[in-house]
NUSE-407112 format. One record per residue (C-alpha): x, y, z; residue in three letters. Coordinates in steps of 0.5 Angstrom, whole numbers, plus 500, padded with zeros to 3 digits. Layout:
% NUSE-407112
XYZALA...
//
This chain:
% NUSE-407112
511382295MET506386299CYS506384307VAL501387311ILE504389318SER501392324ASN495387324TYR491388329LYS486383332PRO478385330ILE473384335LEU477380340GLY480375335ASN487374333LYS488373325TYR495373322SER494376315VAL502376315THR501368315ASP496368310LEU500372305LEU506368306THR509366299ASN503370295ILE505375291LEU501381292MET505386287ILE502393286GLY496392291ARG498395297LYS493400297LYS487395296GLU490391301VAL490396306GLU483398304ARG480391305ILE484390312GLN481397314ARG474393313LEU476387317LEU478392323HIS471395322SER466395328ASP460395323ARG458390317SER461393311GLU459392303PHE465391299LEU465391291ALA471389287VAL471390279THR476390274GLY478387267ARG477380267ARG484376268ARG486382273VAL486378279GLY480380283LYS478373285THR486372287PHE486378291LEU480377295ILE481369296ASP488371299THR486376304LEU479373306LEU479366305THR480364312GLU474369314HIS469366309TYR463363312CYS460363305PHE462364298SER459362291ILE461363284THR456364279GLY455360273ILE456363266GLN450362262ASN447358267GLY439359268ASN436360275LEU435353277ASN442352276ALA444358280GLN440356286LEU442349286VAL449352286ASN447356292PHE444350295ALA451346294VAL455351297LYS451353303LEU451345305SER459345304GLU459351310TYR453349314ASN455341314GLY448339311THR449332308LEU443333303VAL443340300PRO436344300GLN435347294ILE431353295PRO425355290LYS427362289ASN432367292TRP428370297GLN428363300MET435362299ALA437368303PHE433366308LEU437359309GLN443363309LEU441368314LYS439362318HIS446359318TRP449366319LEU445367325MET449361328THR456364328LEU460367333ASP458375333LYS465376336ASN469376329GLN468378322LYS465373317HIS466374310VAL460373305ILE463373298PHE459373292ILE464372285ASP461373278GLU455376281LEU452378274PRO452371272TRP448369278ILE442375276ASP439371271THR433375267PRO427376272LYS430372277SER430378282GLY437376285PHE439383286VAL433386289GLN433380294MET441381295LEU439389297ALA433386302HIS438381305PHE443387306TRP438392309ASN434387313ASP439383316TYR447384315LEU447392315SER444391322LYS449387325GLU456389326ARG460382324HIS459381317PHE463383311LEU459382304LEU464382298VAL461382291ILE465381285CYS465381277GLY469382271SER463385268ALA464392271THR459396267SER454391270TRP456392277ILE456400276VAL449400274LYS446395277LYS449395284VAL454401285VAL449406282ASN443403283ASP437408285PRO433402288GLY435398295GLY442398294LEU443406293HIS449408297ASN449401300ARG456400298ILE461402303THR467401299GLU469400292ASN475398289ILE476398282HIS483393280LEU487396275ARG492392271PRO500393273PHE504399271ASN511397268ILE514398274VAL509393278GLU510388272THR517388272LYS517387280SER512381279PHE516378274LEU522378278ARG519375284GLU518369279ARG525369277GLY524372270LEU529377268LEU528380262TYR532386258SER529393259ALA527392251GLN524385252ASP520388258LEU517394254VAL515389248ARG512384253LEU508390256TYR506392249MET503385248THR500383254PHE499389258GLY499389266GLY495383266ILE497378272PRO494372269PHE497373262TYR504375265LEU503369270ASP504364264HIS511367262LEU516361263ARG523362265GLN528361260GLY524363254GLU525369250SER520374248TYR519372241ALA518364244ILE513366249ALA509370244VAL509364239GLU507359245ARG502363248MET498367242CYS499363236PHE500355238ALA494352237PRO494350245SER496357247GLY493360253ILE491366249LEU489363242ASN482364244ASN482369249GLU479375245TYR472372244HIS472369251ASN474375254LEU468379251PHE463374252GLN465373259ALA464381260LEU458383256PHE451381253ASN451381246ASN458383245SER458383237THR457391238VAL463391243HIS467387238GLN466391232GLY467398236ILE474395238VAL476392231ALA474399228VAL479403233LEU484398233ALA485400225ARG486407227HIS492409232ARG490416233TYR483414235GLY476416232LEU470421234SER463418235HIS461420228ALA467416225GLU466410229ILE459410227VAL460411220LYS466405220GLU461401223LEU456402217GLY451405221LEU447411219SER446414226GLN448412233PRO443406236THR442404243GLY446398243SER452402240TYR451407246GLN451402251ARG457398248ALA461405248MET459406255GLU461399257GLU467399254LEU469406257LEU467403264ILE471397263SER478400261ASP478398254PHE478405251ILE479412253VAL476418251GLU480424250THR478431248THR483435243PRO486441245VAL482447245GLY475443244ARG469442248GLN467435250LYS463434243ARG470434240GLY472427244SER476422240VAL476415243PHE482411243ARG483403244LEU487402250MET487395252ASP494392249GLU492385248PHE486387244CYS490391240ASN495386239PHE490381237TYR487385231HIS494386228TYR497379229PHE492374232ILE486375228GLN489376221PRO493369222SER489364219LYS494358219LYS499356224TYR506354223SER512354227PRO516360227GLY510364225LEU511370230TRP518370228GLN516372221GLN511377223LEU516380228SER520382222GLU514385218SER512392216GLN506391220SER510389227PHE514396226LYS507400225THR504396231TRP510398235SER509405234GLY502405236TYR503400242ALA508405245PHE504411244GLU499407248THR504405253PHE506412254CYS498414255TYR498409260ARG504411264HIS503419264LEU504419271ASP511416270LEU513420264ILE511426269LYS515424274GLN521423269ALA520430267LEU520433274GLY512435274ILE509430278SER506436282ALA503440277VAL496439274TYR496437267THR491435262GLU493430256VAL490430249SER492429242SER491433236LEU490433229ARG492440225ILE488440218PRO492442212ALA492449209ASP494452203ASP501453207ALA503447210THR501440211LEU497437216GLY500434222VAL498429228GLN501430235LEU502424239ASP501427246MET500434248VAL501435256ILE497442258THR500444264ARG497449269LYS504452270ASP503455263ASN507450259VAL505445254VAL509439252ASN509437245LEU511430245CYS514426239GLU513419241ILE518414238LYS519406238PHE526405235HIS531399234HIS536404236ALA537410240PRO533415236TYR537420232ALA534426229ILE535428222THR535435218LYS528432216ALA526431223ASP528437225TYR524441220ASP518437222HIS519439229LEU520446228VAL514446223SER510442228LEU511447234LYS509453229GLN503450227GLN501448234PHE502455236ILE498458230ARG492453231PHE491454238THR493461239GLY496459246THR500464250LYS504458254SER511456253GLN511450248VAL517445249PHE518440244ILE519433248THR521426245VAL519420249ILE523414246THR524406248ASN532407247LEU534414248GLY536420244LEU542420240GLN545427241PRO547431235ASN546438233ALA539437231TRP537435237SER540440242ARG537445238ASP530443238ILE529438244VAL527441250ASP526435254ALA527427253GLU524421257VAL526414255HIS524408258PHE529406263GLU527413266GLN520410267LEU523404270LEU527408275GLY533405273GLU536412272GLU
//
């Protein structure tokens, strides 16, 4: 529970955000809450953009903090035409200004004129919030909505001191291009930009505990590997359900809340999402990621097209994929990796499962595919929680760069794949071996030989002069033995990331 304290009245009014947040979970959003609170305290009009992945809790955050300050709010209609959006606007305005019969404007210029007339009647001694949710859906082709929104801000709102204009949308790439980085009327007009990210594992644990859900550490990591830190998904878990039962009910049962989530997710975020889904499907098949050239080849293209380049850019901005540069290479050697946990789980299990029968997930979770997925998903988990891994290693204050590395085979040795390479400014490199096991990981003679070879090949391939540490990251810890004591320089296990040790 994040409770705002030391709340001060703004412009002479007494608002109690503490009362507003009573019994509302705001886990992991303390910094965002403070930033929004600061805008409410401001003695000028402010323009806030809130972006983030669908289901990450953007609207919940804004509504929880700002509902009592709303003087107008509207949510765009998905796939609605210009007339539908204008009718929606008129109906919402009539709810706030008390008009019995909504006055449907002919265009957005007239719509904003109507809104201005209503706003001019409000008390200037308190902050008033105008909230436009799912803004990309409102801006239909050739409607001029964004241009008139810019004019409305520049000509009226920005000249007053008592307004907070909030725009929001799951299509992060659209808002970044059309609003945040707009070269026209909205250029540099955003006064605060909040990109809401999924919960990390510690915040996820706190969120579930606030709801009375007490999972074991291992079920907790499996839940995260399946759903990520998406509040909407986590909020549908039930008391008394095991991980296995929850996954079957939510993902595989015909009425499951996430049974059709994948396609709805992309259709809500991107126009013409076929290329986006194609890229995600390709990356889901390659745990270590692919280069641009490799992705293009897998898609059956002879060269990158404009739609491919736009889709890649939008997937990066929207946090579905991440770009990493292998050790010692320039940006042109970048590798792209799928980072969205649910998308990865979908392609491994939900999409291939054509017919449902009770107990399906129990069967799948005992398959080789589950073991393969667990290894990849835990690597993705570690990439997402690099800050917690650094904390466990005692290097939080050290500047680092993280990457992976494929060392090709030669006449003397087999090629190897390094799961995670942490290159540090203190002239140390951590070569991370990431293992997800059903029991504490016991290093065998074969594992020992592999780690020795890996270290030698890395030094020879990169020519590094830094000290190289073998680091093992596991879900259940490392079983001490002669091999581990001789080769492992540092160990991190899951409970450490939770702060339980």
